[in-house]
C-alpha positions as CSV (number, residue, x, y, z in Angstrom):
1,M,-19.6,7.3,22.5
2,I,-16.1,6.1,21.7
3,D,-13.3,8.2,23.0
4,R,-10.6,9.1,20.5
5,K,-7.4,11.0,20.4
6,S,-5.6,12.4,17.4
7,V,-2.5,10.5,16.2
8,P,0.1,11.3,13.5
9,L,0.1,9.4,10.2
10,L,2.8,7.4,8.5
11,P,3.8,8.4,4.9
12,E,2.0,5.5,3.2
13,Q,-1.2,6.3,5.2
14,R,-1.1,9.9,4.0
15,R,-0.4,8.7,0.5
16,F,-3.4,6.3,0.6
17,L,-5.7,9.1,1.6
18,T,-4.6,11.3,-1.4
19,R,-5.8,8.6,-3.8
20,G,-9.5,9.3,-3.2
21,L,-10.4,5.7,-4.0
22,P,-14.2,5.3,-4.3
23,G,-13.8,1.9,-2.6
24,E,-11.3,3.0,0.1
25,N,-12.9,0.7,2.7
26,H,-11.9,-2.3,0.6
27,W,-8.1,-2.2,0.5
28,N,-6.8,-5.0,2.7
29,Q,-4.1,-7.3,3.8
30,A,-5.4,-10.9,4.1
31,A,-4.3,-14.4,4.7
32,V,-5.8,-17.9,5.1
33,C,-4.2,-20.3,7.6
34,S,-4.9,-23.9,8.3
35,I,-5.6,-24.3,12.1
36,P,-6.4,-27.1,14.5
37,T,-10.1,-27.8,14.8
38,W,-10.0,-27.2,18.6
39,I,-9.4,-23.5,18.0
40,G,-12.8,-21.9,18.0
41,A,-14.2,-18.5,17.4
42,D,-14.4,-17.6,21.1
43,L,-10.7,-18.4,21.6
44,L,-9.8,-16.4,18.5
45,G,-11.8,-13.4,19.8
46,R,-10.1,-13.4,23.2
47,A,-6.7,-13.7,21.5
48,A,-7.5,-10.9,19.1
49,A,-8.4,-8.6,21.9
50,V,-4.9,-9.2,23.5
51,V,-3.1,-8.6,20.2
52,C,-5.0,-5.4,19.5
53,R,-4.1,-4.1,22.9
54,R,-0.5,-5.0,22.3
55,H,-0.2,-3.1,18.9
56,E,-1.6,0.5,19.0
57,A,-1.7,0.6,15.2
58,L,-4.7,-1.8,15.3
59,R,-6.8,0.6,17.3
60,V,-7.4,3.5,14.9
61,L,-10.3,4.8,12.8
62,L,-10.6,7.8,10.5
63,E,-12.7,10.6,11.9
64,P,-16.1,10.7,10.0
65,G,-16.1,13.5,7.4
66,S,-12.3,14.1,7.6
67,A,-8.9,12.6,7.0
68,D,-7.9,12.9,10.6
69,V,-7.2,9.7,12.5
70,G,-8.4,8.9,16.0
71,W,-6.8,6.4,18.3
72,I,-9.3,4.2,20.2
73,S,-8.6,2.8,23.6
74,D,-11.2,0.0,23.3
75,P,-10.1,-2.6,20.7
76,A,-13.3,-4.5,20.9
77,S,-15.1,-2.0,18.7
78,L,-12.6,-2.5,15.9
79,F,-12.5,-6.2,15.2
80,E,-15.1,-8.9,14.7
81,V,-14.7,-12.7,14.8
82,T,-17.2,-14.9,13.0
83,D,-17.8,-18.6,12.8
84,V,-18.5,-19.9,9.3
85,D,-19.6,-23.4,8.6
86,L,-18.5,-24.8,5.2
87,T,-18.0,-28.3,6.5
88,G,-18.5,-30.8,3.7
89,E,-17.8,-28.2,1.1
90,S,-14.8,-28.7,-1.3
91,D,-15.5,-26.1,-4.0
92,T,-12.9,-23.3,-3.4
93,R,-15.2,-20.9,-5.3
94,V,-17.7,-21.1,-2.4
95,F,-14.8,-20.5,0.0
96,A,-13.7,-17.5,-2.0
97,R,-17.2,-16.0,-2.1
98,E,-17.4,-16.2,1.6
99,C,-14.0,-14.5,2.0
100,D,-15.1,-11.8,-0.5
101,R,-18.1,-11.0,1.6
102,I,-15.9,-10.6,4.7
103,Q,-13.2,-8.6,2.8
104,E,-15.8,-6.1,1.6
105,S,-17.2,-5.5,5.1
106,L,-14.5,-3.2,6.6
107,D,-15.2,0.5,7.2
108,L,-12.4,3.0,7.8
109,R,-14.6,5.4,9.7
110,A,-17.1,3.2,11.6
111,G,-15.2,0.0,11.9
112,P,-14.5,-2.9,12.0
113,L,-11.0,-2.7,10.4
114,I,-10.1,-6.2,11.4
115,R,-12.1,-9.4,10.7
116,L,-11.3,-12.9,11.7
117,A,-13.3,-15.9,10.4
118,R,-13.0,-19.4,11.8
119,I,-14.2,-21.5,8.8
120,G,-15.2,-25.1,9.2
121,W,-14.1,-26.6,5.9
122,G,-14.0,-29.8,3.8
123,R,-13.8,-33.1,5.8
124,G,-13.7,-31.8,9.3
125,E,-10.9,-29.3,8.7
126,A,-10.6,-25.7,9.9
127,R,-9.3,-22.5,8.4
128,L,-8.7,-19.1,9.7
129,L,-9.3,-16.0,7.5
130,I,-7.5,-12.9,8.7
131,V,-8.5,-9.6,7.1
132,V,-6.9,-6.3,8.2
133,H,-7.4,-3.0,6.3
134,H,-4.1,-2.0,4.7
135,F,-4.3,1.4,6.5
136,L,-3.3,-0.4,9.7
137,V,-0.7,-2.9,8.5
138,D,1.8,-3.7,5.7
139,G,2.8,-7.3,4.7
140,V,5.5,-7.5,7.4
141,G,3.0,-6.2,10.1
142,L,0.5,-8.9,9.0
143,G,3.1,-11.5,9.6
144,I,3.9,-10.2,13.0
145,L,0.1,-10.1,13.8
146,I,-0.4,-13.7,12.7
147,G,2.6,-14.9,14.8
148,D,1.3,-13.1,17.9
149,L,-2.2,-14.3,17.5
150,E,-1.1,-17.9,17.4
151,Q,1.2,-17.5,20.4
152,V,-1.6,-15.9,22.5
153,C,-4.1,-18.7,21.4
154,I,-1.7,-21.3,22.6
155,A,-1.2,-19.6,25.9
156,L,-4.9,-19.1,26.5
157,S,-5.8,-22.6,25.6
158,R,-3.3,-24.0,28.1
159,G,-4.3,-21.6,30.8
160,E,-0.7,-20.2,30.8
161,P,0.4,-16.6,31.2
162,I,0.5,-14.7,28.0
163,P,4.1,-14.2,26.8
164,S,5.1,-10.6,26.9
165,A,6.0,-9.0,23.6
166,R,9.4,-7.6,23.0
167,P,9.3,-3.8,23.5
168,A,8.8,-1.9,20.2
169,P,7.8,1.7,19.5
170,G,4.2,2.1,18.5
171,A,3.4,3.0,14.9
172,H,2.2,6.4,15.9
173,E,5.2,7.1,18.1
174,F,7.3,6.2,15.1
175,A,5.2,8.4,12.8
176,A,5.8,11.4,15.2
177,W,9.6,10.6,15.0
178,L,9.3,10.6,11.2
179,E,7.6,14.0,11.2
180,Q,10.5,15.4,13.1
181,C,13.0,13.6,10.8
182,A,11.3,15.2,7.8
183,E,12.3,18.7,9.0
184,T,16.0,17.9,9.6
185,P,18.5,19.6,7.3
186,A,19.9,16.3,6.1
187,I,16.5,15.0,4.9
188,R,15.5,18.4,3.4
189,A,18.7,18.5,1.5
190,E,17.6,15.3,-0.4
191,V,15.0,17.2,-2.5
192,D,17.4,18.0,-5.4
193,A,18.6,14.4,-5.4
194,W,15.1,13.0,-5.7
195,E,14.3,15.3,-8.6
196,R,17.3,13.7,-10.4
197,I,16.9,10.1,-9.2
198,G,13.1,10.0,-9.8
199,R,13.0,12.1,-13.0
200,P,10.2,11.4,-15.4
201,V,10.7,9.4,-18.6
202,E,8.6,8.5,-21.6
203,P,5.6,6.3,-20.9
204,V,5.9,2.6,-21.4
205,R,4.4,0.9,-24.5
206,L,0.9,-0.5,-24.4
207,D,-1.1,-2.9,-26.6
208,R,-3.9,-0.4,-26.4
209,D,-4.4,3.1,-25.0
210,A,-7.4,2.5,-22.8
211,P,-8.6,3.3,-19.2
212,N,-6.4,1.6,-16.6
213,T,-9.2,0.6,-14.1
214,M,-9.1,-1.5,-11.0
215,A,-12.0,-3.6,-12.4
216,T,-9.8,-4.7,-15.3
217,T,-6.9,-5.9,-13.2
218,E,-5.5,-9.3,-14.1
219,I,-2.5,-11.2,-12.8
220,V,0.0,-13.5,-14.5
221,T,2.3,-15.6,-12.3
222,R,5.4,-17.3,-13.5
223,S,7.8,-19.4,-11.4
224,L,11.5,-18.9,-12.2
225,G,12.2,-22.5,-11.3
226,A,14.6,-24.1,-8.8
227,E,17.8,-23.8,-10.8
228,T,17.3,-20.1,-11.7
229,T,16.2,-19.2,-8.2
230,R,19.4,-20.8,-6.8
231,A,21.5,-18.9,-9.4
232,V,19.8,-15.6,-8.6
233,M,20.2,-16.0,-4.9
234,D,23.8,-17.2,-5.1
235,L,24.7,-14.0,-7.0
236,V,22.8,-11.7,-4.7
237,R,24.2,-13.3,-1.6
238,G,27.7,-12.9,-2.9
239,K,27.5,-9.4,-4.2
240,Y,24.3,-7.6,-3.1
241,R,23.7,-8.5,0.6
242,G,20.8,-10.8,-0.3
243,N,18.8,-8.1,-2.1
244,P,17.8,-9.4,-5.6
245,T,16.5,-6.0,-6.8
246,A,19.5,-5.2,-9.1
247,V,19.5,-8.7,-10.7
248,L,15.8,-8.8,-11.3
249,L,15.7,-5.2,-12.7
250,S,18.5,-6.1,-15.1
251,A,16.2,-8.8,-16.5
252,I,12.9,-6.9,-16.4
253,G,14.2,-3.6,-17.9
254,P,15.0,-4.9,-21.4
255,T,11.6,-6.6,-21.6
256,I,9.6,-3.4,-20.8
257,R,12.1,-1.1,-22.6
258,P,13.5,-3.1,-25.5
259,S,14.8,0.2,-27.0
260,G,17.3,0.5,-24.1
261,D,15.8,3.7,-22.9
262,A,15.7,4.6,-19.2
263,L,13.1,2.8,-17.1
264,R,11.3,4.5,-14.2
265,T,9.8,2.4,-11.4
266,N,8.6,2.8,-7.8
267,L,10.6,0.6,-5.4
268,I,8.9,-0.7,-2.3
269,G,10.9,-1.1,0.9
270,H,9.9,-2.5,4.3
271,G,10.6,0.8,6.1
272,R,12.1,-0.8,9.2
273,S,15.6,0.6,8.6
274,G,17.4,3.2,6.5
275,L,17.2,6.5,8.3
276,P,19.9,7.9,10.6
277,D,19.4,7.0,14.3
278,Q,16.1,5.3,13.3
279,P,14.3,3.6,16.3
280,R,14.2,-0.1,16.2
281,V,10.8,-0.9,14.7
282,T,11.4,-4.5,13.4
283,R,8.5,-5.7,15.7
284,T,6.3,-2.6,15.1
285,V,2.9,-3.3,13.4
286,G,1.8,-0.6,11.0
287,W,2.0,0.6,7.4
288,L,5.7,1.3,7.7
289,S,6.7,0.4,4.1
290,T,8.4,3.0,1.9
291,R,7.9,3.8,-1.7
292,Y,10.2,5.9,-3.9
293,P,10.7,6.5,-7.6
294,V,13.9,5.6,-9.3
295,T,14.9,6.1,-13.0
296,F,17.4,3.5,-14.1
297,E,19.8,3.6,-17.1
298,F,20.6,0.1,-18.5
299,L,23.6,-1.3,-20.2
300,P,22.8,-2.7,-23.7
301,D,21.4,-6.3,-23.7
302,R,24.6,-7.6,-25.3
303,H,26.3,-7.2,-21.8
304,G,26.0,-10.2,-19.5
305,I,23.3,-10.1,-16.9
306,A,25.9,-9.9,-14.1
307,D,27.4,-6.7,-15.6
308,R,24.0,-5.2,-16.1
309,A,23.1,-6.0,-12.5
310,A,26.3,-4.4,-11.3
311,A,25.4,-1.2,-13.2
312,I,21.9,-1.2,-11.6
313,A,23.4,-1.8,-8.2
314,A,25.7,1.2,-8.6
315,Q,22.6,3.3,-9.3
316,L,20.8,1.8,-6.3
317,H,23.8,2.7,-4.1
318,E,23.3,6.4,-5.0
319,I,19.8,6.4,-3.3
320,P,20.0,8.2,0.0
321,N,18.8,6.5,3.2
322,S,17.4,3.4,1.4
323,G,14.8,5.6,-0.2
324,A,13.0,6.4,3.1
325,G,13.5,10.2,2.8
326,F,11.2,10.5,-0.3
327,G,8.0,9.6,1.6
328,L,9.0,11.9,4.5
329,L,9.5,14.9,2.1
330,R,6.5,14.1,-0.1
331,Y,3.9,13.5,2.6
332,L,5.2,14.6,6.0
333,S,7.2,17.8,5.2
334,R,5.7,21.0,6.5
335,D,7.1,22.9,3.5
336,A,4.5,23.1,0.8
337,E,7.1,23.9,-1.8
338,I,9.0,20.6,-1.1
339,R,5.8,18.6,-1.2
340,G,4.8,20.3,-4.5
341,R,8.2,19.7,-6.2
342,L,8.1,16.0,-5.4
343,A,4.4,15.7,-6.3
344,A,5.2,17.2,-9.7
345,L,7.4,14.2,-10.5
346,G,4.2,12.1,-10.9
347,E,3.8,8.4,-10.5
348,P,6.0,5.9,-12.4
349,D,4.4,3.5,-14.8
350,I,5.9,0.6,-12.9
351,T,6.1,-0.6,-9.3
352,L,8.5,-3.3,-8.2
353,N,7.9,-5.0,-4.8
354,I,10.3,-7.7,-3.5
355,R,8.0,-9.4,-1.1
356,G,9.6,-10.1,2.2
357,G,8.1,-11.0,5.5
358,G,8.5,-11.1,9.1
359,R,6.5,-12.9,11.7
360,G,6.3,-13.0,15.4
361,P,7.2,-16.3,16.9
362,E,7.8,-19.2,14.5
363,P,4.4,-20.7,13.7
364,Q,3.5,-24.0,15.3
365,L,-0.2,-24.2,14.5
366,F,-1.1,-21.6,11.9
367,Q,0.2,-22.7,8.6
368,P,-0.4,-21.1,5.2
369,A,-3.5,-22.7,3.5
370,A,-4.1,-23.2,-0.3
371,E,-7.6,-21.8,-0.2
372,P,-8.1,-18.3,-1.7
373,A,-8.5,-15.3,0.7
374,G,-10.8,-13.5,-1.7
375,E,-10.4,-10.2,-3.4
376,S,-8.3,-7.9,-1.2
377,E,-8.7,-4.7,-3.2
378,T,-11.7,-2.7,-4.5
379,S,-12.7,-3.0,-8.1
380,T,-13.7,0.7,-8.3
381,G,-11.5,3.6,-9.4
382,F,-8.2,3.6,-11.3
383,R,-5.0,1.7,-11.0
384,E,-1.9,3.8,-10.2
385,H,0.5,2.0,-12.4
386,V,0.7,0.2,-15.8
387,H,2.8,-2.7,-14.5
388,G,2.7,-3.9,-10.9
389,I,5.4,-6.5,-10.4
390,D,5.8,-8.5,-7.2
391,I,8.6,-10.9,-6.6
392,A,7.4,-13.6,-4.3
393,S,8.7,-16.9,-3.0
394,D,6.7,-20.1,-3.2
395,G,8.2,-23.4,-2.0
396,G,11.7,-22.0,-2.2
397,E,11.3,-20.8,-5.8
398,L,11.1,-17.1,-6.9
399,Q,7.9,-16.1,-8.7
400,L,7.0,-13.2,-10.9
401,V,3.6,-11.9,-10.1
402,W,2.6,-9.4,-12.7
403,Y,-0.4,-7.1,-12.4
404,F,-1.9,-5.4,-15.5
405,S,-5.1,-4.1,-17.0
406,S,-6.8,-6.3,-19.6
407,T,-8.0,-3.2,-21.4
408,Q,-4.3,-2.1,-22.0
409,F,-2.7,-5.4,-22.7
410,D,-3.5,-8.8,-24.1
411,R,-2.9,-11.5,-21.5
412,T,-0.5,-13.2,-24.0
413,T,1.7,-10.0,-24.0
414,I,2.2,-10.2,-20.2
415,E,2.7,-14.0,-20.4
416,D,5.4,-13.4,-23.0
417,Y,7.0,-10.7,-20.8
418,C,7.2,-13.1,-17.9
419,A,8.6,-15.8,-20.0
420,E,11.3,-13.5,-21.5
421,V,12.4,-12.3,-18.0
422,A,12.6,-15.9,-16.8
423,D,14.6,-16.9,-19.9
424,R,16.9,-14.0,-19.6
425,L,17.7,-14.9,-16.0
426,R,18.1,-18.6,-16.8
427,S,20.3,-18.1,-19.8
428,G,22.5,-15.5,-18.1
429,L,23.0,-17.2,-14.8
430,V,22.4,-21.0,-15.1
431,P,25.4,-22.9,-16.5
432,Q,24.4,-24.5,-19.8
433,R,24.8,-28.3,-20.0
């Protein structure tokens, strides 16, 4: 019998449980790393046990038959390490199928919620697949976990003392602080502002009015190129403290809303700052990210992109506490009326996520690999948004990663959207020769 104790939930964890996904067990954060061949499954297992003891967020399960969460003192019951031999294989489809099998094997109530696979691959190479249920970590947390895992592997292999981690509040300690913050007068006073900032608008246009299912999700990726990336980052470093949200929205908005009407989107934040007197949680592993709806008004397309970005930035500046208060009020407030008012706003058709990351120590051995990590999300149930737009960085170049349903859009439509956004940024920011 495993001993558990009840722990509070973070806003995104509560939000996830409200979705009622048929495939809730398959909703993961995952990565594939290239590792030295001398790192075996046994060493990885010992290192994983240390890392799971270090981060309390990695030691939770949902109570069977309920949405309550139990914290487990014994991390060994929550993760598995397997040794997979694909030596001599070069077909990445075979690699992906093995990763799919592992990605589909997590269980929110019975465990495991973390799987590591040491994969012998190709001509004597080795890969590490890391799969963690999203309920436990966000993208930043996954980066911290990978950095810590590498650091502990190195120490154990050398017989050296394991470096101590910098002190950081645990995810559940932070969740308890957020619950108290949600009841403060300053946060409760944000409700009226959120009804204005996140007000509903007309639905976005579709190629076809059809079911928006997870099984029909497709992705189009488009690099902005080195010149455009430099131009975007030069502008945001000079005016927007390194945050490209305003610039990118100024290019995306006219593509989705060519009529010039208001555009409503969810913005995703890392959740590690923003609230008054917030504890320092830069090294905390958990699903700390924030999500909040914002309705933007756009200047006509005849204005230069810098002017349109400035107008968007002014609207972003009106958002209280970097958007963190919305999730507190929507999911943690004890006031049912407040939760109901914000729930009535509904979900935007669009989500924009500027991918950022943080790791633990700088990697020495674990390097990103080209092989696919498999499918990280269930193919059952419905998608929440019409457009899911991620901004990623690959080799120093910004990329548009655009998620959509193939029943609602032709692939060529989304490819044209991506090309139009890239062209608008390039023509507006890159000097013409």
